[in-house]
C-alpha positions as CSV (number, residue, x, y, z in Angstrom):
1,M,21.7,8.2,32.7
2,D,21.7,5.1,30.5
3,L,20.2,3.5,27.9
4,L,18.9,-0.2,27.9
5,V,19.0,-1.7,24.0
6,E,17.4,-5.2,23.8
7,K,17.3,-7.0,21.0
8,L,14.3,-8.9,19.8
9,D,16.2,-12.4,20.2
10,G,17.0,-11.3,23.8
11,S,20.2,-9.9,23.7
12,R,21.0,-7.0,25.9
13,Y,23.4,-3.5,25.9
14,Y,23.6,-0.6,27.5
15,L,25.2,2.6,25.8
16,S,27.4,2.8,28.9
17,Q,29.3,-0.3,27.8
18,Y,30.2,2.3,24.6
19,K,31.4,4.8,26.9
20,V,28.0,6.7,26.3
21,L,26.7,8.9,28.7
22,I,22.9,9.6,28.3
23,T,21.8,13.2,29.1
24,D,18.8,13.7,27.6
25,F,15.3,11.4,27.1
26,E,12.5,12.9,25.9
27,E,9.3,11.0,24.8
28,S,6.0,12.7,22.8
29,A,3.1,12.2,23.8
30,P,1.4,9.6,21.1
31,S,0.7,11.7,17.8
32,V,-3.4,11.3,16.8
33,T,-4.6,10.8,13.4
34,R,-8.0,11.5,12.3
35,N,-10.2,9.9,9.7
36,S,-13.1,12.6,8.1
37,K,-14.5,13.6,5.0
38,Q,-16.1,17.0,3.6
39,L,-19.3,16.7,1.7
40,D,-20.1,19.0,-0.6
41,Q,-23.4,21.6,0.2
42,R,-22.6,20.5,4.1
43,N,-20.7,22.7,6.5
44,G,-17.8,21.2,8.2
45,N,-16.9,17.4,8.2
46,I,-18.2,14.3,8.9
47,D,-15.9,12.6,11.2
48,F,-14.8,8.6,11.6
49,G,-13.0,8.6,14.7
50,G,-9.2,8.7,15.5
51,W,-6.4,6.9,16.7
52,H,-2.8,7.1,17.8
53,T,-0.2,6.5,15.2
54,D,3.3,6.5,17.0
55,K,5.5,8.1,19.6
56,T,8.5,9.5,19.6
57,I,11.8,9.4,21.6
58,N,14.8,11.5,21.4
59,I,18.1,11.0,23.3
60,T,20.7,13.1,23.8
61,G,24.5,11.7,24.6
62,Y,28.2,12.4,24.9
63,Y,31.0,10.1,24.7
64,R,34.8,10.3,24.6
65,A,37.4,9.1,22.1
66,D,41.5,8.9,22.7
67,D,42.0,9.3,19.2
68,M,40.2,9.3,16.0
69,D,40.6,5.4,15.5
70,E,39.1,4.8,18.9
71,E,36.3,7.2,17.5
72,E,35.6,5.4,14.5
73,M,35.3,2.1,16.2
74,L,32.6,3.3,18.5
75,R,30.7,4.9,15.9
76,E,30.9,2.0,14.2
77,K,29.6,-0.4,17.2
78,L,26.9,2.0,17.8
79,Y,25.9,2.6,14.2
80,A,25.4,-1.4,14.1
81,L,23.7,-1.3,17.3
82,L,20.9,1.3,16.7
83,S,20.3,0.9,13.2
84,D,19.0,-2.2,13.3
85,P,15.7,-2.5,10.9
86,D,13.9,-4.9,12.8
87,G,13.6,-2.5,15.6
88,Y,14.3,-3.2,19.1
89,Y,13.6,-2.5,22.9
90,I,14.9,0.8,24.3
91,T,14.5,1.7,28.5
92,Q,15.4,4.9,30.1
93,L,18.0,3.8,33.2
94,K,16.9,7.1,35.3
95,T,19.8,8.1,37.7
96,T,19.6,9.0,41.6
97,P,22.4,10.4,43.4
98,N,22.9,8.2,46.6
99,V,24.4,11.3,48.2
100,A,23.0,13.7,50.5
101,M,23.0,17.6,49.8
102,E,26.1,19.2,50.7
103,R,27.8,22.6,50.3
104,P,29.9,23.7,47.6
105,G,33.5,22.2,48.4
106,Q,32.4,20.3,51.1
107,T,33.7,17.4,49.7
108,S,35.7,16.2,46.5
109,G,36.1,13.9,43.6
110,G,33.7,10.4,43.1
111,Y,30.4,12.2,42.3
112,Y,29.8,9.7,39.3
113,D,30.8,6.7,40.9
114,K,28.3,7.4,43.7
115,L,25.2,7.9,40.9
116,S,22.7,4.8,40.7
117,D,20.5,4.0,37.6
118,Y,17.2,2.6,37.7
119,P,15.0,1.5,35.0
120,S,11.9,3.0,33.5
121,H,8.7,0.9,34.4
122,K,7.9,1.1,30.9
123,R,10.3,0.4,27.6
124,F,9.4,1.1,24.0
125,L,9.8,-1.2,20.6
126,V,11.6,1.6,17.9
127,Y,13.5,1.6,15.3
128,T,15.8,5.4,14.5
129,E,16.7,6.1,10.9
130,A,20.5,7.7,11.6
131,P,21.7,8.2,14.6
132,E,24.2,11.1,14.5
133,M,27.6,11.5,16.0
134,E,29.1,15.5,15.9
135,L,32.4,16.5,17.3
136,V,32.1,19.0,20.2
137,G,35.7,19.6,20.7
138,N,39.0,18.2,22.4
139,V,38.9,18.1,26.2
140,N,42.1,17.3,28.0
141,G,43.5,15.7,25.2
142,T,40.5,13.4,24.2
143,L,37.7,13.5,21.7
144,L,34.1,15.0,23.0
145,Y,31.6,13.8,20.4
146,K,27.7,14.1,20.8
147,L,25.1,11.2,20.2
148,T,21.7,12.2,19.1
149,A,18.8,9.7,17.7
150,E,15.5,9.9,17.0
151,F,13.3,6.7,17.9
152,K,10.0,6.4,16.5
153,T,7.4,3.3,18.1
154,M,6.8,0.2,15.8
155,K,4.1,-1.8,16.5
156,L,2.0,0.0,19.4
157,P,2.3,4.1,20.2
158,Y,2.9,3.5,23.8
159,G,5.2,2.4,26.5
160,E,4.7,-1.0,27.5
161,T,5.8,-3.6,30.2
162,P,7.3,-7.0,29.4
163,A,4.5,-9.6,27.8
164,L,3.6,-12.1,30.7
165,D,1.2,-14.5,31.3
166,I,-0.7,-14.3,34.5
167,S,-3.4,-16.0,36.8
168,I,-6.4,-14.2,37.4
169,D,-7.2,-15.1,41.3
170,N,-10.7,-15.7,41.2
171,M,-11.0,-16.9,44.9
172,P,-13.4,-14.5,46.5
173,Y,-12.1,-14.6,50.0
174,K,-8.5,-14.9,49.2
175,D,-7.2,-12.9,52.4
176,V,-9.7,-14.4,54.9
177,P,-8.6,-17.0,57.5
178,V,-9.6,-20.8,57.0
179,N,-12.8,-21.7,58.5
180,L,-12.0,-24.4,60.9
181,L,-15.1,-26.0,60.8
182,Q,-16.2,-28.4,57.9
183,G,-19.9,-29.2,56.5
184,T,-21.0,-25.4,57.1
185,S,-22.7,-23.6,54.1
186,D,-23.8,-19.7,53.4
187,Q,-27.6,-21.3,52.9
188,L,-30.1,-20.7,55.2
189,A,-30.7,-24.1,56.8
190,V,-33.4,-24.3,59.7
191,T,-33.2,-26.5,62.7
192,T,-36.2,-28.0,65.0
193,L,-35.5,-29.0,68.4
194,Y,-36.6,-30.3,71.8
195,G,-34.8,-31.1,75.4
196,W,-32.1,-28.6,75.3
197,G,-32.6,-26.9,72.2
198,E,-29.0,-27.0,70.8
199,H,-27.1,-27.5,67.5
200,V,-23.6,-28.7,67.8
201,F,-21.3,-27.6,64.2
202,G,-18.5,-29.2,65.3
203,N,-15.2,-30.0,67.7
204,V,-11.8,-28.4,67.1
205,V,-8.3,-29.0,68.3
206,P,-6.8,-25.7,69.4
207,Q,-3.5,-24.5,69.7
208,A,-2.3,-23.2,73.6
209,G,-1.5,-19.4,73.9
210,T,-4.3,-18.6,70.6
211,S,-7.0,-16.7,69.9
212,Y,-10.3,-18.0,68.0
213,C,-13.6,-16.1,67.2
214,F,-16.6,-18.1,66.0
215,R,-19.6,-16.5,64.4
216,V,-22.8,-17.9,63.0
217,W,-26.1,-15.9,61.8
218,I,-29.3,-17.1,63.3
219,E,-32.5,-16.4,61.7
220,S,-35.9,-15.7,64.0
221,P,-35.2,-18.2,66.8
222,T,-38.6,-19.3,69.0
223,F,-36.5,-18.2,72.2
224,D,-33.4,-16.1,72.6
225,A,-30.5,-17.8,71.3
226,C,-26.6,-17.5,70.9
227,A,-23.3,-18.6,70.0
228,K,-21.4,-20.7,72.4
229,L,-17.9,-21.9,72.9
230,D,-17.3,-24.8,75.2
231,C,-13.7,-25.5,76.2
232,S,-12.4,-29.0,77.5
233,D,-9.7,-30.8,78.6
234,S,-7.8,-34.1,77.6
235,S,-10.5,-35.8,79.7
236,G,-13.6,-34.7,77.8
237,S,-14.2,-32.6,81.4
238,Q,-15.6,-28.8,80.3
239,I,-13.2,-26.2,81.8
240,V,-14.6,-22.9,80.5
241,W,-17.6,-21.8,78.3
242,A,-18.5,-18.4,76.7
243,Q,-21.6,-17.2,74.8
244,G,-22.0,-15.0,72.4
245,N,-24.3,-11.9,72.2
246,T,-27.9,-12.5,72.4
247,I,-30.2,-12.7,69.1
248,S,-33.7,-11.9,70.7
249,A,-36.4,-14.1,69.5
250,G,-37.9,-13.1,66.5
251,T,-35.1,-11.2,65.3
252,S,-32.1,-11.8,63.1
253,G,-28.4,-11.5,63.2
254,Y,-24.8,-12.7,63.8
255,S,-24.0,-14.3,67.7
256,I,-20.2,-13.8,67.8
257,V,-17.9,-15.2,70.7
258,K,-14.1,-15.1,71.2
259,V,-12.0,-17.1,73.4
260,T,-8.3,-17.2,74.1
261,T,-6.8,-20.8,74.7
262,D,-4.4,-21.8,77.3
263,S,-2.4,-25.7,77.1
264,K,-5.1,-27.0,79.5
265,Y,-7.5,-27.0,76.6
266,A,-7.5,-30.1,74.4
267,N,-11.2,-29.3,72.6
268,I,-13.4,-26.5,71.3
269,K,-17.3,-27.3,71.0
270,C,-19.1,-24.8,68.7
271,H,-22.7,-24.8,69.0
272,I,-25.9,-22.7,68.9
273,V,-28.0,-22.7,72.4
274,Y,-31.0,-21.0,73.8
275,T,-29.7,-18.1,76.4
276,F,-31.9,-19.3,79.0
277,N,-32.0,-23.3,78.9
278,H,-30.2,-24.2,81.9
279,G,-31.8,-27.1,83.5
280,T,-34.8,-26.1,81.6
281,S,-36.4,-28.5,78.8
282,V,-37.4,-26.5,75.7
283,S,-38.7,-26.8,72.4
284,G,-38.3,-24.7,69.3
285,S,-36.6,-23.3,65.7
286,Y,-34.3,-21.8,64.2
287,G,-32.7,-20.9,61.3
288,Y,-28.9,-20.7,60.8
289,K,-25.8,-20.3,58.2
290,E,-22.6,-19.0,57.9
291,A,-21.2,-20.9,61.0
292,K,-17.3,-20.2,60.8
293,L,-14.6,-20.7,63.9
294,E,-11.5,-19.2,62.8
295,V,-7.9,-17.8,64.3
296,G,-8.5,-14.6,65.4
297,S,-9.9,-12.1,67.4
298,A,-12.4,-10.4,64.5
299,P,-15.1,-12.3,62.3
300,T,-13.9,-12.3,58.7
301,P,-17.0,-13.4,55.6
302,W,-17.7,-16.9,55.8
303,S,-15.8,-19.2,53.7
304,P,-15.9,-23.1,53.3
305,N,-13.3,-25.5,54.7
306,P,-10.8,-26.7,52.0
307,A,-11.8,-30.3,53.0
308,D,-15.5,-29.6,52.4
309,P,-16.7,-31.0,48.7
310,E,-18.0,-27.7,48.0
311,Y,-14.9,-25.9,48.2
312,N,-13.4,-26.3,44.7
313,S,-16.7,-24.8,42.9
314,W,-16.4,-22.4,45.3
315,Y,-12.9,-21.3,44.5
316,Y,-13.4,-21.5,41.1
317,K,-16.6,-19.7,40.2
318,M,-16.6,-16.4,38.4
319,D,-18.8,-13.7,39.6
320,G,-17.1,-10.3,39.4
321,T,-15.1,-11.2,42.3
322,A,-12.3,-11.1,40.3
323,S,-10.4,-8.6,37.9
324,I,-8.0,-8.2,36.1
325,P,-4.7,-6.4,37.3
326,Y,-4.2,-3.8,34.4
327,S,-2.4,-0.6,35.7
328,G,-1.7,1.4,32.6
329,T,-2.8,5.0,31.5
330,V,-4.4,3.8,27.8
331,P,-6.9,0.8,26.5
332,C,-5.0,-2.1,25.6
333,N,-6.9,-3.6,22.8
334,Q,-7.1,-7.7,22.1
335,L,-6.8,-6.4,18.2
336,E,-3.9,-4.7,18.4
337,Q,-2.2,-5.4,21.6
338,G,-2.8,-9.7,21.1
339,F,-3.1,-10.9,24.6
340,T,-5.0,-13.9,25.0
341,V,-7.6,-15.6,27.4
342,Q,-7.6,-18.9,28.3
343,L,-10.6,-20.6,30.5
344,T,-10.1,-24.0,32.1
345,A,-13.1,-25.0,32.7
346,T,-14.3,-27.0,35.9
347,G,-17.8,-26.8,35.8
348,S,-20.1,-27.9,32.9
349,A,-22.8,-25.8,30.7
350,S,-24.8,-26.0,27.7
351,S,-23.4,-22.3,26.2
352,L,-20.7,-20.5,27.4
353,S,-21.1,-16.7,28.4
354,F,-17.6,-14.9,29.4
355,K,-17.6,-11.4,30.0
356,I,-14.7,-8.4,31.2
357,D,-17.0,-5.7,32.6
358,D,-19.5,-5.3,30.1
359,T,-18.3,-7.1,27.3
360,E,-19.8,-10.1,26.6
361,L,-18.6,-13.1,24.6
362,T,-21.0,-16.1,23.6
363,S,-20.6,-19.2,22.7
364,S,-23.4,-21.4,21.6
365,N,-21.0,-24.6,22.0
366,A,-21.4,-27.0,24.9
367,V,-18.5,-26.8,27.8
368,G,-17.4,-29.6,29.8
369,A,-14.8,-29.5,32.8
370,G,-11.4,-30.1,31.8
371,D,-12.0,-27.6,28.7
372,V,-9.4,-25.5,27.3
373,I,-11.0,-22.1,25.8
374,L,-8.8,-19.8,24.3
375,L,-10.2,-16.3,23.1
376,N,-7.6,-13.5,21.5
377,G,-10.4,-11.8,19.6
378,F,-9.4,-13.3,16.1
379,S,-9.5,-16.9,16.9
380,Y,-11.3,-18.7,19.5
381,T,-10.8,-22.2,19.9
382,Q,-11.6,-25.4,22.4
383,N,-9.5,-27.8,23.1
384,G,-8.0,-26.9,20.0
385,L,-10.6,-26.5,17.6
386,S,-11.7,-23.9,16.1
387,I,-15.5,-22.4,17.3
388,V,-15.4,-18.9,15.6
389,S,-18.7,-20.0,13.8
390,K,-20.4,-20.5,17.4
391,T,-19.4,-17.1,18.9
392,N,-20.4,-13.6,18.6
393,K,-16.9,-12.9,17.7
394,A,-16.7,-10.1,20.7
395,Y,-12.9,-9.4,21.5
396,F,-11.9,-7.7,24.9
397,I,-10.4,-4.1,25.8
398,L,-8.7,-3.9,29.0
399,Q,-9.5,-0.3,30.3
400,P,-7.4,1.8,32.7
401,D,-10.6,3.2,34.6
402,K,-12.6,0.4,35.0
403,P,-12.1,-2.8,37.2
404,N,-11.8,-5.0,34.2
405,K,-13.8,-7.7,36.3
406,I,-14.6,-11.4,35.2
407,T,-18.0,-12.8,35.2
408,C,-18.4,-16.4,33.5
409,N,-21.1,-18.9,33.5
410,V,-19.1,-21.7,33.9
411,S,-16.7,-22.5,37.0
412,G,-13.0,-22.4,36.0
413,S,-9.9,-20.7,36.2
414,V,-8.2,-17.9,34.4
415,K,-4.9,-17.0,32.9
416,I,-4.3,-14.2,30.5
417,L,-1.4,-14.9,28.0
418,G,0.7,-12.0,26.7
419,F,-0.5,-9.5,29.4
420,Q,0.9,-5.9,29.1
421,N,0.2,-2.8,30.8
422,L,0.7,0.1,28.1
423,Y,1.3,4.0,28.8
424,A,0.7,6.8,26.7
């Protein structure tokens, strides 16, 4: 094994640079301190809660020196590296042999050259009071020394990932295909038609050899109705057509139709038709919503076309569908760890309500499009000006056993500044 030491100025050192081979890396659980008080004439204690104070990491390693002068030089460098009162980060580099199991004596030599180190998923901000070096003996003419050190965490009693600024993807359908139809909606519309009883959603130029799927919700049609795709050539002449499943009169549901194009298809028309209107003039009504034409053989949830004016407001709404990807094993508290929530508004409202799961921060200040709001548990600013007096002074805690979903009454984009995962 090896140990990576990262100074607060960003410089990095490996103990292997000082000929040290780490043989043991042991971390303790976070130590717990409780606040309790015993009252006269009352059995037991009143408990005011507990908290984690620090974590201990013990390492053991060995290094060799050709003579006492070289050992003294190595010792001085290790003292200088590890006895830093400002503290530093340490990361365990675990060792995995890249060789298969073998019988004794099957091969010989080069075993340590075949070992590879990989870093742990966490690091620790620590200090050590006094690393110790102990002479083990003389091995083949070289001096062998044992290095031991006990590290204590400084800020948080946890392992942590490096702090990053992350953007929260609050797009509800970020993984679904694009809706190729413009002007569709997830709100129900009602059409009253006469004659052929047809509603056209749009025309799309297809790609040869591509599968397309069209789905639309049909609400209580007067007559049996279904989704239909018409494929025409470059002259406008219909080549093939396909109908989806029938939605019977007075019922409601999705009608789905699929088609695979070839090089002759120059246009696809998407529409709703009455299923028995061939050559017959009819009249009636039906509701419809969520019309979507997409590439693929299976329908996916409705989404607007990127060219639709409501696309941006749909993209930036925060209705509890977006979550913060926290994967730590202990709570990450804003007041302790110090992450900041940055909200850049694209909408407006007379006040602000921002929630992570069940914790709500409110502000009576009006919010306008383009406003940048920073919430870090201690200070609350809007466009650089303090709004502490306008808030309920709430702070957020990222939980390892909750979804950490974001809900806000103002559309916008969210970043978590200084995000970290914390591990016990």
